[in-house]
N, C-alpha and C positions, 0 to 999 in steps of 0.2 A: 771756237777752238779749231785749230788746223793741225794736221799731222802729215803734211806732204813731204815726200822724200827730198825735195829740193831745199828745204829749210831756208825759206826766203830771207831769214835774218843773217845767214852765213856771211854774205859780203859785208854787212854792217859790223859783225864781230871782227872780221879780218882787218877792217879799217879802224878799229878802236885804238885811240891814242892814250886815253886816260882810263885806267882800270882800277876798280876796288875789288879786292879779294877778301872774302870773309872766311876765316879758318876757325872751325868749331873745336871744342875740346876733344871730341871723338876723333877728329882728323889728326890731332897731335898725339893722342895716346893709343889709337887703334883699339880702344875699348879696355886697355890696360889701366893699372892704377896710377901710372906716372907718365910724364912726357917722354915720348920716344924720340931720341935725338936723330935717328935716321929719317923719321917722318918730317921733323922740323927742317932737317937739312935738305930734303927733297923739295919742300915748299920754297926754301930760299933759292935753290937752283932754278926752279921754274920761274920765280919772280925775276931773278937776276938775268935770265936769258931774254926776258922782255925788255928790261932796262937797257941791256946792251944793244937792243934793236931800236932804241929811241922811244920806247913807251914809258909812260909814267904809271907807277903802281903804288897804291895805298893798301896796306894789309890791316884788316880789322881782325884782331886775334883774341880769342878766348884762351883759357888755360891757366890764368893766374891762380884761381882757387884750387884747381887740381894740382898745380905745381906746389902751392903752399901745403896742401894736404899730404903730398908725397914727402916733403921735407920734414914735416912735423909728425908723420906717421898717423895721420887722422883718416877716418873713413868718410866717404861721401855717400849721399848728399848731406851737406850742412843745412840745418833748418833755420837757425836764428840769423838775422841780418848781421848782428855783431860778430858771430862766428865766421860768417862768410867774409866780412871785412878784415878780420884778423888773418885769415888764410890768404886773402888777396894781398895784404900788406907784406906777408912773408914771400908769397909766390911771385908777385909782379916783378921785383928786381931780378929774381932768378930766371924768369921767363925772358926778360929783356937781355940778360947776359947771354942766354942761349941764342937768341936771334942775332945779337951783335956779333957773336963769334962765328955763327954760320954765314952771315953776309960778309964779314971781314975776310973769310977764306976765299970769297968770290970777288973781292976788291970793292965792296960797297959798304957804305955806312947806313946806320938806321937812326931814326929819331923817335922817341917815345912821346905820344900824345894821348893824354887821359882826359876824357870828356864826361860830362853829366848832362842831364836834360836842360839845366840852366844855361849851358853853353850854346844851346840851340834856341832857347826861349828869348833871350835878350838880343836885340838887333845888333848892338855893339859887340857883344861876345861872339855872335854868329859870324859877323864880318871878320873879326879878329881871328877866329878859328880857321876860317876859309883862307885868309891871307897867310897864316902860319903854315898850313898844309901846302899851299901852292908854292911858298918860298922853299920848303923842304924839297918838293918835287923839282923845282927849277935848279937846285943844287945837286940833283941826282942822288938825294938821300931818300931811303925807303921809310916812310912813316909807318910806325907800328902803333895802331890805335886800339885802345880798350876803354871800357867804361871805368871811371874812377871809383871802383867799388869801395875803396878804403874810406872815402868821405861821403859817398852818396847815401842820403837818407831815402826812405821809401817814397817821400814826396817828390824827389828829384831824380829817382832812378829811371833809366830807360828800360831796364829790366832784362833785355836779352840782346846779344850782339848781332842777331839777324836784323832787328830793327835799327840798331846803331849803324850797321854797314849801309843800310838803305839811306839813312839820314846823312851819312858821310858822302855817299855817292851823289846825293842831291846837293849837298853843301859844296862840293868841289866841281860840280858839273861834269861828272864822269860820263864816258861813252858806254861803259860796260860794268856791271856788277856781277861777280861770280860768287855764289854761296856754296861752299863745300859742305856736303851732308854725309850721313851714313847710309843713304839710299841713293839709287840711280837718278832720281828726280821726282817729279810729280807722277804718281801712279794712278791707275784707274781704281785700285783698291789697295789696302794695306798688304804689302808683299809678305809680311810676317804671318799673315792670317790666311791669305788666298794665293794659291798657285796660279790662278787665272789673272793676277795683277799684271798689267802691261804699262810700259812707259808712255806718257803723253809727250811727244817730242816738241811740240810747239803750241803755245797758248797766245792767241791774238789779244785776248782781253780777259781779265780775271772777273768772272761772273759768279752768281750764286751756285750753279752746278760745279764750277771749278772749286769753289771753297768747300762744297760738300764732298768732293772727291778726296780732299785731304783728310787724313786721320791723324789726330794729335798723338804723337809718340814722344816719350821722354826716355832719357837714360839716367844712370846714376850720376853722370858728370855734366851732361848738357842741360840747357834750359829750353823748354818748349819743344816743338817738333815741326811738322810740316805746316801747321797752322801759322806759326810765327814766320816761317819762311815765305808763305804766301802773302802775308801782310807786308813783309819787307819787299817782296816783288811788286806789290801794288804801289807802295810808296815810290819805289825806284822808277817803275814804268810810267807812272803818272808824272814823274819829274823829267821824263824824256830819256831815261837810262835803260838800255837793254839789259835783261837779267837772265842769268843761267843758274839753275839749281842742279848740281851734279854731285857725283860721289867723290869723296875725298880719297878713296882708294885708287882712283885712276892715276897712272903715271903722267906727269906733266899736264895737268888739266888745263892750265892757262895757255901754255904753248900750243897744245893741240887745238884748242878752240880758235885761237888766233891764226893758226895755220889752215883753218877751214874744215877741220875734222869735227863733225857733230857728235856731241854726247850730252846727256842730261836733258833737262827741259828748258827750252828757250822761251822767255816771256818777251813779246815784242813791245817796244816802248810807244808812248803816245807820239803821234806824228809831229805835233808841234810842241817843242820844249818850252815850258814857261820861264819867265824871267827869274833871276835869283830871288828877288823880293817876293814874287808869287810863291816860289817854292818854300820860302821861309814862312809865309803866312799859312800855307796849306799843311806843312808837315813839321816845322820847327817848334811850334808853340803847343804847350799843353792846353787841351780844351777844358774850359771851366764850366760850360753850360751849353744849353741848346735853345735856339729860337725857332719856333714853328711859324711858318708864314703861309699866307693864302696863295691861290693860283695867280692872282693878279700881280702880287709882289714877286713871285717866282719868274713870271715872264718879264717883268720890268728889270730884274737883275740880269737876265739873259740878254737884254737889249743894252746893257752897260750902265744901268741906273744904280743909284745907291738904295739901301734898304731904309724905308721910312717907317715910323711907328704905326701908321695906318695899316700896313700889311702884316703886322705881327699879331698872331692869334693866340700864342701861348709862350710862356717863359719858363724854362726848366733849369734848375740848378741855382746856385748862389755864386755871384761873381761881381767884380768891380769894373768900373770904367777902365778901358784899356786892356782888359782880358780878352783872350781868344774864345770864340764861341762857334759851335757848329750851327748851320742853318739848314733846316729840313722843311720839306713841304708837308702838306696834310696827309700824304700817303707814307710818310716816314723816310722818304728818299733824301739823302743828303744833297743839297744844292750847292753848298760852298762853306767856307770858313772865313772868319774875319775878326777884326778888332772892334769891340763894341764901345760906343760912346757913352753909354749910361749903365749904372749898376743895375743889377737884377731887381732890387727893391723899387727903383724908379720905373723900370721898364714894365713891371707888373701894373703900375698905375697908368702908364701912357700907351700901352698896347692898344691898337685899333683907333688911336686918336690921330687927327690931322696934325701936321707939324705946326700949323698956325695956332693950334689950341694947347700946345705943350706948356707954355707959360701959365695959362689959366689953371692947369692941373698941378704943376710943380712949383709955381711961383717964379720961375725963371726958365729960359730956354737957351742952354749953352750950345745946342746943336739942333739942326733940322733933321739930321740923319741918325738912325740907330747904328748903322754901319756904313761908313763912307766908301764909295767905289774904289778909292785908292788903297783902302785897307781891307780889300775883299779878294779872295781867290775862289773862283767858281770851279765846279766840276767841269772838265773839258778844257780848262785853261791851265791845268797844273799837271 
């Protein structure tokens, strides 16, 4: 962790051409029961000022459920998924009307993009979503992205828009992700409980102590707290995207950041951005199980080899061939993620077996590898 006054990432932020802005419900309501049109208008003005200067901005916006609750006179939080979906069905069109009107006054158009986990999990859907967003940006249209709450089942829910914003930033190859929060950024303690809490200006790498510094906070309207924002920052920075968590109460948070004025917490990105396919393998796919490997297999993977059954010591979870799995070493550290060639029921039988002996165990050998190198994203590559 670093907290130097020079903010080594400031030049990177000033040079950002493609930006994703995550706007939480609290940033739109100010803690009130309904969307505050002045707050939404201020966000539109901040975004529009960047677009006029040749930047591309994607807005990932919460607020559909709160908007629906306001229109129907319901109290939040809603507990049942069906109730949330009904509120979103009413609130999403109203939210988009507000965005469309606010940006129209500034001479810009908006486009609605609703996504679920399935849109990231399937390679074809993933590429199509990317192409759609890039086409909108090329036409100087501001995409307004939200999770498709109305149809998302628990199985395909992303669950929170912090994570969605990081996945979108990875999807479009953004230079910068800005997450607006109801706090100044990552603090040394929960500022609601400790007057000694201080802002951490810069984080080089999200480690265990950084995660412990976060305190999960929730509001009646928002989902999650600093824990979900840190997970989003981890996804984005490992995808090569600089990330800032800052207060939504700041005036012109985007413009000030890109003008070189530091605020919030800056999370520095990985030095080497992974390819689009590696980003998809690492973050786009839901993880269905875990493979535990020995030290020899771990070192072989780091040398660019595929994962063979001989290096697998344990199989956790139930999955099918083609599913995504996490790969961990004997100490529980994640080594990477990839698409598995064998279902879990068969892997239990061939773990620790040489590739030449697979046919003798299963009666056939469709693959030598458990996970092929081309379908693997290692820590440090992504």
